[in-house]
N, C-alpha and C positions, 0 to 999 in steps of 0.2 A: 190456492186451494180451487179443487174444482167444485163447482156450484149443483145442485139440486138440478139443472137446467142441463149441464153438461154430464150428469153420471147418468140421465137415459143411455140406453147402448146403441139406439140408435144416432143422437147429435152426438154421444161421441165417437159413432163412426163415421160421421161426416168429418169431426173437427182432423181426426188423423188422418184420413183419406189427403184433406186439404193441405197439412203439415206435411208429409210424405212427397206430395206432388211438388210442392216449393222447394223441399229438399233436390229434388230430383232436377230442377229448374238451375237451381245454384252448380249442384253437382256435374250437372251435364257439360256446363258453358265450360269447364277447366279442361277437357278433351275435346271436345267438339271441334277445337282450331287444326288440333294437328294434321288431318290428313289431308285439308285445307290448305298448308303452309305454302309447297310448293309455287300451287297456283297464286296465293296472295302474294309471297314475294316477287314475282316473275308479273305481277300487274299493277305494284304497286311501290318497285323499285325498292323494296328490302336488300340490303345486302346478306351474305349470308351469316353475317355476326348478330345484326340486329333482327334476323329474322325468331331469335326465342323471347324480344321483345312483346311479341303478339301473345306468348303464351304468361310472359311474367309479369308484365303492367298488370294484369289481372288477381298472379297472386301475390304482387306487392302490396295492393291497394287492400285486394282483402285482408292478409295478414298486418296490418299496419294498423286497420282500423277496428279491427274484433273487438280490443278491448273498451274502445269508446262503444262500440254500437251494443257490447255487452252490458255495458251500465246503462247506455239510454232505455235499453227495453225493460229494464231495472226501475227506471226515474218511471218514464213518459209512457209503459205499457207495451207489451209485445203484440198488441193487434195493432196498433198505430205503426210501431216502426217496421213492422213484415208489411202492411201496405203499402208505407213510404219505399219500402225497401224494392217490391216489386215495380212500381212506378219507375222509380228511377233506373231499374233492370230495363224495362220497358224500353224508355227513352236514349238511354246509351246503346242499345242493341240497335236500337233503330238507325242511331247516329254512327256505327259502326257497320251495318251494310250500305250505308249512304257515302262512306269515306271514299275519298279520292287520292289521298297521298297517305303515307307510311306515318306520321305525326299525326290525324286524327284519328290512324284506326288503333293507335295505341292510347290515344286519351279515351276514345271510346271503351278499350278494354279495361282502364283503370276504374270508370265510374261504373262497369259494370261490378267491380270487385269492391267498389264503395257501398253499393246495393248488397253484393251478398255477406258485408261485414253485418248489416243490417236485420238479412234473413236469418243467417245460422242459428246465432242466439237466441233468436224471438221461436223460430222453431221448435228448437231445443227446450225453449223455459214453458212451453204450450203446452210440449211435451209431458215434462216434470210434474209441472200443475199442474194437468187436467187429469192424470191417471195415476191411480192408487199405487203407494208403492209396493212391491211385491212384485206375484206372476201376469197382472196387468199391466203396471209400467214395463215388465221386462219384455212384453210381446209388443205394445205400443212402440217403445224405442226398438227391437228389433225391426218391425216394419217403417219405421223411420230411418235406420240404417242399412236395411236391403236398400230403398229407393236411393240412397246417395250412394253406395258402392254400385248399384246398375247404373247409376247418373255418368260413373267415371267410364264403365264400358260401353254403356249406350251412347256415349257422346261420339266415339271413335265410329262404332255405327252409323248414326245419324248424321254424321258431321262427313260420310264417305258416300251416303246417299243422295245428299242435299247436294253434294260440290258437284257429284258426278252430273244428276239430273238437274241442276238447277243453276249452279256455280258458284264460286268460295260466298259472296254476298248473303245467300240465305241462311248460313250458319248462325247467322246474328238474327234475320228479318224474322225466322222461326220462334223468336224468344217473345216476339213483340205481341202478338196474340195470348200466346202460353200466360205470360205474367201479368198482361192487362186482365184476362178473363179469372185467373187467379187471386190479383186485388180486391176485382170486385165480387167474387163469391167469400172471402175473407170477410167482409162488411157483413155479408149476410149468418156464416155459419157461427165464425170467434166469438164468444163472450166479449161484450164490451169492457174495455180499461176502464179502471180507476178513476176518478176528477183529479186532472190535473191541479197542481199549486199544493203541494201538502209541505212548502214551505221548509224543503229539504237541499243543500247545495248539490252542484254537479261535479264538484273539486274541477274545477277547469283548468286549472294549471298542470294538476294532475290527468288531465284529456290529453290535453296539447303534448307534453313530454312523454306520454305512454306511447301516443301515435306517433309521434315522429323518431322516437327509439324504434319500436317496433318496424316502423315501415322504413328505415336505414338499415334494420338487422336482416331483413329479408331483399331487401335491396342489393345488401354487400353477398350476400349468399347467392343470387341469383347471378350479379354482375363478375363474380371471380373467374369462373372460367374462359368469359369474351376478353374482360379485360386485367385480366392476371389478379390474384391474389395479393402481389402486392400491390397494385395501384391503390388510388384515392376511392376509384368506386368499390373495389374488393376488400382490402384491409382496412381503408378509411374509413368507410362506409360501416364496417363491421365493429371499428374501433366507437367511433362515437354512438354509435347506437348501442353500444354498452355501457359506456358511460351515462348515457342519458336514462337508460332503465336503472342502471345505478341510483344516479339521483332521484327518478319513479318512484323508488322505493323507499327513501329519505322522506322522500314529499310525503306520500302514503301513512308513513310511520309517525308524521308528526300533524294528521290532516284529522278533524273532527269527524268528519263525513267520506271518507275514502272512496276513489274511483273503484280499487279493487281491498277489499278489507284483508291485510295482513294476515289475520286468523285463517283464510282459506288455505293459507299455504301449513298450517300443522294438519292437516286432513289427510291422512295417510291415503286413504285411498284414494283421493284427487289425483296427491303427487304421483303415484306408481302409475295412474293411469295416463298421465299428463306424458311420464316418462314413456310406458312403452307404446302412448300415441306417434311421440314423435318417432322413435326409431321405427316400428311397422309402417309409417307412412314415409320416411325415409326410404328404406331398403324395398320395399313391396312397391311404392307409390311410382316408383321410376321404372318398375317393368312398362309400365305404357309405350315410354319412350325406346326402350329397349326393341319390343315386341313391335310398336310401328316401325321404325327403322329398318328391321330384320324384312320385315312383309314389304315393304316399297323399295329398299336400296337393295338387298340381296334378292327376292324373291321376285323383284319387280312387279308389285300387286299396282294399280289402277286406285285411288280415293274409294272406288263404290267397294273393290273385293277385298280392300283392306278393312274395311268398315264392316264388310258382314264377318270379316274373320273375328270382331270381337260380338258377334251374335252368342258364340258355345259358353263364355265365362258369364256374360251378362245373364244369360238365361239359368244357369246352375247356380249364380250367386243368390241370384232374385228366388230362387225355388228354396234353398237352404237357408236364409235368412228369412224368411215370411212362413214356412212352413216347418223346419226343424227346428230355427236355433231358439227359441221362448222354450219347447219342449226340453229341449237339453241341459237350458240354463236351468230348467227347473229338476232336471236329474241331476246334475255333477255342481252347479253353482257357477257364477262366474267366472274365477278363478280358472279352474280346469276345463271351462268350454274356450274361456280365452286361449288359455295353452295351448291345445290341439288342434283349435283353430289357426293360430299363428305359425304352428308344425306343419300344418297341413300347408298351409300359403307354402310355405319354405319349400314343401317339398314338389310342390307343384309349380313352383317357381324354376327348381334344379331342373327336374324333367322338361320343362324348356328349353334352358339353355344348354341342355344335354343334346336335344333332337334340334338342334342350331347346325346345318354346316352351310358350307360355299356352294354345293348343289343338291338341296337339300327339299324339302316341299310342306308344306302348311300341315298335314298329315303326320309328320314327325313331332312336330310340337303341340296338334292337338290333345293329346291326353293330358299334357302339362298343363295348358291353357283351362279345360275343364276342372281340373283338383285345384288351382289357383285358384279359380272362381268361388269354387263351392270351400275353400277355405276360408277366403276374405268372408265371403257369406255368413262364417260363424266367428270369426275374428273383429270385423270391423264393430259390427253394432254391440259385441261383447263391450268393447272397448267404453262405449257410450251407457252401457248398461252400469258400467264400473263407476261414470261419473255419477250418474243419476244415483245411486245407493251413497256416497260417497262421501254424505253427512252435511252436504250444505242448504243452508235455509231458504225457505221458498223465495223467498226477497231477495236471495244471491245468485239465484239459480241463474240468473240471466248472464254475470259477469263470470261464474264459473264454465256453463257453456262456452262462451269467449273465450277463456281462459286455456280450453281442451281444446278448440277449432284453432285459436291460436298456435300453437302447439302441433299443429296438424300441419297448417301450412308454412310453418319453420322447416318442419319434419321432411315438407314435400320439396319445398326448395334447397335446403340442405341434401337431400338423396340427388335429385336432379342434376344438382350441380358435382355431387361427390360422383356421381356413374358417369354423367359426359366425359368429366374430365379421365377418370378411370380409362373410358373405353377408348377417350381419344390418345392419351398418352400409351397405349397398346397396341392401336390401330396403325397410328401417324399421322401424318397431314395431308396425304393424297393416298388413302388406300386401296389397292384391291379388294375383291371381292372375299376374297380367302382371309386378309389381314382385318376387314370391318367385321365380318364373323366372329374372328378371334378376339378381336376389343370388345363386343355383345359381350362376350361368353365370356371376359373376366371379370367385366361389369357387372353381370349376371350372379357370378359367384358371389360376390362380395354383398351381390340384397341379399341372395338368399341367407346367406351366414348372419345377417345384419337380422331378418327376418326370425330366423332361430332365435339370438339374442334376444329380441323383443318377447318372444313367447317364456325364456325364464324370467327376464322383469316382470311379468306379469303374475307370476308366482309370488312377488311381493305383497300382491292383495291379501288381506284378510280373508278366511276362510267362513264362508257368512253359512248360518243355520238352512237347512231345506226347507224350502219355501211350502205355505199350504200349498195344496192343490188348487189350482182354479175353476171354474163350472166350465164343462165342458164346451159350450157356446159362447162365446164376446164378440162386443163388437170389433176389437181388434180383429179376430179371426176373420170374422165375416171382410172386413173391409182388405185385409190378407188377400184373399180370395179376388177381390174384385179388382186390385191394384196386379195381380198377375195377369190376373186375364187381359186388361187393358196396356199394361207395359209388351204381353207378345204381341198383341195386335198392334202396337205402335210401330214395334220392330220387323 
């Protein structure tokens, strides 16, 4: 619950700015390496097949450890876990920038995922418990979600600028001062956690089984396209992961203090939001792969130009999420805002695919890129507003947010694997430009249909009463303006 100290508008504004920036750091690192992959592959000796693990190692560690991180946040405290996660992030980023071979770089990326698995549930729990339910929390979650969405888009932009100007190592080095500076600020801005030693167990067996099961599930999803879906790394990892997660449910059902209280799965709002998040992330998240491939392999853009191409969706997403989404949530409610935001994202994706051609230009896909970014600015924050209002108790917000974030990672891994498989099967093993564009378009249409399907899943949310109008000026609105200006300068 929020304290009298955190209810101060200025204090709350500082907290939200810190939490939003922390989420920006986490999400920016998922995409920041994309445009640097060709240089990384050449310098460190990655094969064409193994290069995906520069991206996938982060997703596997993050997705596998989120449940553990969520419960650690509930038990140990969000500020402690946030600071710990940021320090892990800084050290692993330093190791990644200094890596001299492929194995060390993949290991560093996995360690970054460990840090992210602590940071994501910590930031969400602090958002949910600092800001009062209703318009205030909606605005705060919109700002938090906007920075997460913008981090995905800005990652490609920043990665292109750094790779072009300083070399690929700097897509890792840039995180070191950001993470350490944010960790120091957290000790000054965030309220202190409750004392440790409350006598409650941590459900160690459940934590181990859930971590291994989740990790194998994500590992199988990202390994399938490379090793083959019938391989040990593909189907084998998926099967073992599914069995372990079933065992995990049995453990939780008999535990007096479970890692994941099973009563959370009786919350309709949480279940619907998680399903919608899986589908949305699976379908629209793969657009970064499709668009980056088109820009670099068809239009022959270099890292800097390809990165700059992501500036319009970054700006559109941030402006919509920070300036409009909270107001639209107040007018239409979560369900309707999520629906039309997802529909807009699907329309933008369809326009991107329609604009692709073997002899095309960026201007042909630009309208779709802007619409896609704006749609995500409505849809992505609204998904997390739905989670925040799902009815989870304050003491379980950490694990509830971890469940949602796990769904997001699984959806992203599943979508990327599926879209890569669709694009490659359509284009062939050694495609010319026309065949490559055909493969990207086929995968893109699949993603657009999936995004539209996610919009209709969101309609299963309960219709909520229209919230009471909030005061005209609040700390969250002030910090939204500050964050928009800061991000624009950074871009």
